[in-house]
C-alpha positions in Angstrom: -6.0 10.4 -0.3 -7.7 9.3 2.9 -11.0 9.0 4.8 -10.5 12.5 6.0 -10.6 14.3 2.7 -12.5 11.8 0.5 -9.8 12.0 -2.2 -7.8 9.1 -3.6 -4.2 9.0 -4.9 -4.1 8.9 -8.7 -1.9 6.6 -10.9 -0.1 9.8 -12.0 1.0 10.4 -8.4 2.8 7.0 -8.3 6.2 6.1 -9.8 5.4 2.4 -10.5 6.6 0.2 -13.4 3.2 -0.1 -15.1 4.5 -2.1 -18.0 6.3 -4.6 -15.7 3.1 -5.0 -13.6 1.1 -5.7 -16.8 3.6 -8.3 -17.9 3.5 -10.0 -14.4 7.1 -9.3 -13.7 6.1 -8.6 -10.0 3.6 -11.5 -9.8 3.9 -14.9 -8.3 4.3 -17.1 -11.4 1.4 -19.4 -10.6 -1.0 -16.4 -11.1 0.5 -15.9 -14.6 0.2 -19.6 -15.3 -3.5 -19.5 -14.4 -4.2 -16.4 -16.5 -2.4 -17.9 -19.5 -4.4 -21.2 -19.2 -7.7 -19.3 -19.1 -6.7 -17.1 -22.0 -5.9 -20.2 -24.1 -9.2 -21.8 -23.1 -11.1 -18.7 -24.1 -9.4 -18.6 -27.5 -10.3 -22.3 -28.0 -14.0 -21.7 -27.0 -13.6 -24.3 -24.2 -16.7 -25.1 -22.1 -16.5 -26.7 -18.7 -16.3 -30.5 -19.2 -15.8 -31.6 -15.6 -18.1 -32.4 -12.7 -18.9 -29.9 -9.9 -19.8 -31.7 -6.7 -20.3 -28.2 -5.2 -23.1 -27.4 -7.7 -24.6 -30.9 -7.3 -24.9 -30.4 -3.5 -26.8 -27.2 -4.3 -29.3 -29.1 -6.5 -27.9 -27.5 -9.7 -26.5 -29.1 -12.7 -23.0 -30.5 -11.9 -21.9 -30.2 -15.6 -22.8 -26.6 -16.7 -21.3 -25.8 -20.1 -19.9 -22.5 -18.9 -17.0 -20.7 -20.8 -14.3 -21.3 -18.2 -11.9 -18.9 -19.8 -14.2 -16.0 -19.4 -15.5 -16.9 -15.9 -16.2 -13.9 -13.7 -15.2 -14.1 -10.0 -15.3 -12.0 -6.9 -12.0 -11.5 -5.1 -11.7 -10.0 -1.6 -8.7 -8.5 0.2 -8.8 -8.4 4.0 -6.4 -8.1 6.9 -6.2 -10.5 9.9 -4.5 -8.6 12.6 -6.0 -8.4 16.1 -7.7 -6.2 17.2 -7.7 -4.0 14.1 -5.7 -2.8 11.2 -5.2 0.8 10.2 -5.8 0.4 6.4 -3.4 2.0 4.0 -2.4 1.2 0.4 -5.9 1.0 -0.9 -5.5 3.9 -3.4 -2.3 2.3 -4.7 -4.0 -1.1 -5.2 -6.8 0.7 -7.0 -4.3 2.4 -9.3 -2.7 -0.9 -10.1 -6.1 -2.4 -11.0 -7.0 0.7 -13.0 -3.8 0.7 -15.0 -3.0 -3.0 -15.3 -6.3 -5.0 -15.7 -6.6 -6.5 -19.1 -4.7 -8.6 -21.6 -2.0 -8.6 -24.2 -3.0 -9.0 -27.9 0.6 -9.3 -28.9 4.0 -8.3 -27.4 3.3 -4.6 -27.9 -0.5 -4.2 -27.6 -2.2 -4.2 -24.1 -6.0 -3.9 -24.0 -7.1 -2.4 -20.7 -10.4 -3.8 -19.4 -10.5 -2.1 -16.0 -13.7 -0.3 -16.9 -15.4 -3.8 -16.8 -14.6 -4.4 -13.2 -17.0 -3.8 -10.3 -15.0 -2.4 -7.4 -15.8 -1.6 -3.8 -13.1 -0.2 -1.5 -12.7 1.5 1.8 -10.5 4.6 2.2 -7.0 4.7 3.5 -7.2 5.4 7.2 -10.2 3.3 7.9 -10.1 0.6 10.6 -10.6 -3.0 9.8 -11.5 -5.0 13.0 -10.5 -8.6 13.5 -11.3 -10.7 16.5 -9.4 -13.8 15.5 -12.1 -15.8 13.7 -10.9 -16.3 10.1 -14.5 -16.7 9.0 -15.3 -13.2 10.2 -13.2 -10.7 8.3 -13.6 -7.1 7.1 -12.8 -6.8 3.4 -11.1 -3.6 2.5 -11.2 -4.2 -1.3 -13.7 -6.2 -3.3 -13.5 -6.8 -7.1 -15.8 -8.6 -9.5 -14.7 -9.3 -13.0 -13.3 -11.7 -15.6 -10.6 -13.4 -13.6 -8.0 -13.8 -16.3 -7.9 -10.0 -16.7 -6.7 -9.3 -13.1 -5.4 -12.7 -11.8 -1.8 -11.6 -12.0 -2.5 -8.4 -9.9 -3.1 -10.4 -6.7 0.5 -10.3 -5.7 1.3 -6.6 -6.2 -2.0 -5.4 -4.7 -1.6 -7.6 -1.7 2.0 -6.4 -1.4 1.2 -2.7 -1.2 -1.8 -3.3 1.1 0.2 -5.5 3.5 3.2 -3.3 3.7 1.4 0.0 3.9 -1.2 -1.2 6.4 1.5 -2.7 8.6 3.4 0.6 8.7 0.2 2.6 9.3 -0.9 0.3 12.1 2.6 0.1 13.7 2.7 3.9 13.6 -0.6 4.2 15.3 0.3 1.7 18.1 3.7 3.5 18.7 1.9 6.8 19.0 -0.4 5.3 21.6 2.6 4.1 23.5 4.3 7.5 23.2 1.0 9.2 24.4 1.0 11.7 21.6 4.7 12.6 21.4 5.9 13.0 17.8 7.3 9.8 16.3 10.0 10.6 13.8 10.0 8.4 10.7 13.6 7.5 9.8 13.5 4.1 8.0 15.0 5.2 4.7 18.5 4.0 5.5 17.2 0.5 6.2 15.4 -0.2 2.9 15.4 0.4 -0.9 14.9 4.0 -2.2 11.9 2.8 -4.2 9.9 2.1 -1.0 10.2 5.6 0.5 7.1 7.3 -1.0 4.7 4.6 -0.2 6.2 4.0 3.3 6.1 7.7 4.1 2.5 7.9 3.0 1.5 4.9 5.2 3.2 6.5 8.2 1.3 9.7 7.5 -2.0 7.7 7.4 -1.1 6.2 10.8 -0.4 9.6 12.3 -3.7 11.1 10.9 -5.7 8.2 12.2 -4.2 8.7 15.7 -5.0 12.4 15.6 -8.5 11.7 14.4 -9.2 9.3 17.3 -7.6 11.3 20.0 -8.3 14.9 19.0 -4.6 15.7 19.0 -2.5 17.5 16.3 0.7 15.5 16.4 2.9 16.4 13.4 4.1 13.8 10.9 7.9 14.1 10.6 9.6 12.2 7.8 13.3 12.3 6.9 13.3 12.4 3.1 11.4 14.4 0.5 10.3 11.2 -1.2 8.6 10.1 2.0 6.5 13.2 2.0 5.8 13.3 -1.8 2.4 11.6 -1.8 0.8 13.7 1.0 2.3 17.2 0.4 4.6 17.2 3.4 8.2 18.1 3.7 11.2 16.4 5.2 12.5 17.3 8.6 14.7 15.7 11.2 17.7 16.4 13.5 21.3 17.0 12.7 23.9 14.3 11.9 26.5 13.2 14.3 29.1 13.8 11.6 28.0 17.5 11.6 28.7 17.7 15.3 32.2 16.3 14.6 32.8 19.0 12.0 32.2 21.5 14.8 34.8 19.6 17.0 32.1 18.2 19.2 30.6 21.6 20.1 26.8 20.9 19.7 25.8 24.3 20.9 27.9 26.1 18.2 26.6 23.8 15.5 23.0 24.6 16.5 23.6 28.3 16.6 24.9 28.1 13.0 22.0 25.8 12.1 19.5 28.3 13.4 21.2 31.2 11.6 21.5 29.6 8.2 18.4 27.4 7.7 14.9 28.8 7.3 12.7 29.3 10.4 10.3 26.6 9.4 13.0 23.9 9.7 12.7 22.3 13.2 15.6 22.9 15.5 16.2 19.4 16.9 19.7 18.7 18.4 21.3 15.4 19.2 22.8 15.3 22.7 24.5 12.0 22.6 27.6 12.8 20.6 30.1 12.1 23.4 28.4 8.8 24.1 28.6 7.8 20.5 32.3 8.5 20.1 
């Protein structure tokens, strides 16, 4: 699950639309176009019939009769955020590659070829430094294989890596600014429900990285069970302003009943701005 325990999230942990991912429903269309062209060329037995100036400049044959449709490539995923990125989403990207690399024989038959890929990946929670030179990057994921089998997966893998790493890095920087005070994670009301599990996981990675670098034990506090689902946490939080209203504005009485009724392991955090809000 992270660099601290050496585990990785499994595909079974994730609630993703695997069939939709395999059919490129979540991919930029030009990736599907490219994969389709290569598939047709492979079926036709096409061999490269052009001229490669790049190979000629290397003193090699500029017209090698290679099977373009089955060409193998190396793809790298890397961040470019100064001075570093707290990496998150690698396990999810790996699960997408594992479940969705391959090709369709017909409308109902998908052949998975993930076992033919060569994959190198860092762990969630690693740091990827970047000093501003686009020629000097730190790949967090490197894949070698037949391009047409995983071309369409560039969009969703980049998507999860970008979103999760942004959240993890922002969490880390906020905790630096807060000097170790807990940062409550309450974004659920501002986004789609489907994003909560991955977002909460990315927040957790940011907190853990901060704790590892500072020697602190700041707790990760999320607001929904879904946000805690991938790392075994539990939802916490404060009390709603509407609850204070049901106690006629008496915050103290509300918190007394809160403490009496809810289990001891639920944090007792009161809002003290009710009169300001109303």
